[in-house]
Phi, psi and omega in degrees: 000127176284132179259139185274123177254007182299145187252174179263149180279073190271353172220160171217178186298332184282323184254359186298314184298314181290319178297318183290330176293318176299319179300313183293313181297336179274357183292138181294334179223127175252071181285138178235145172295143184276002179257165171258108189297130170284134180295329179287348175253015186233154177232144170260119173259129176248106191269113159060034177284065190257163177305321182306325182257333194250339181278127186290354174273355183277145179290344177251030181300127173249103179307322180296331178300324179289324181299319183284349186305312182301314177300319178297316177299319181291321179293318181296325175303310184297321176294311186297317183292339180248026181059032176279171182262135179228132175228129175255137180255147167236139176270112181219136179239138177283157173299133181094348184245032185283329179057207180286350179292327173298319175295322182287311188266335181086000176196169185224153176268110177258167173309142181147189185302316183297334184273348186282151175296142183296144190301335181268000170283114184278092185292120183227031182195190180286148175244134177231157177252152179220148186261350181224181186305310181288133177285353174268340185284114180061034174230175174255034183298317180304315179293326173298331182277338175060246179264018175296138177245341189232129181243119173261122187249130171227170172118206182221163341276144181315309192268356182247269187290323181290312181294318182297320179297318183296321179289321180291323175301319180295313181286348171270008175072031171262144171281134186250133174238124189239124190273113183296324178253017173241008177234156181207158179212206184281323185220159178293324182300313184292318176306308183294321176302319178293316175306312181297321181291317183289333184289343183283305192236004191230312195218155168276125178264130181207170176273167179297323177292317178301321180299319180292323175298321186284330186287138176264123184280000000 
């Protein structure tokens, strides 16, 4: 049975800043890393901003994903302008490699138009494909990161590929910074639930503007 992933329009460009501030202020724990992250030791991961999720013609369209695009692009500009590392991921599975995801979702993202990055994502770094939720699972991401110590996470879906990547990054001994207004999912309830879960044991939750202020050039 095909499962519907289409999302609700829970944010727009007018209320994104105020809502993300409320999300952050409502976190049960506002844990912060005690270091000032150096941009030269940091990477910006832009997770799965693909047509299947961001194009409004897709059956899995997430309206919130379009809203966060500007924030992602601006944060990417900051990394790019200061010689920082940026990696964009695409979720793509080969024929015969569907695994239990096909059983769960009823369909798989194969190569094609739906798997391409959305046209308004201003790509300023490397693009890699991943076959499962985590950007670290069955990829060479660790090798690509080299001496990187800090991982800044944006993209979709907050609670699935972004959160799974955040947890994998943490257990691989990277400091994780998770963008409240640079990630999106199907509903506000699920988005906030994910932020609350991550803030306890995995990541510093902050806005894209706060991320730029935290980074040491």
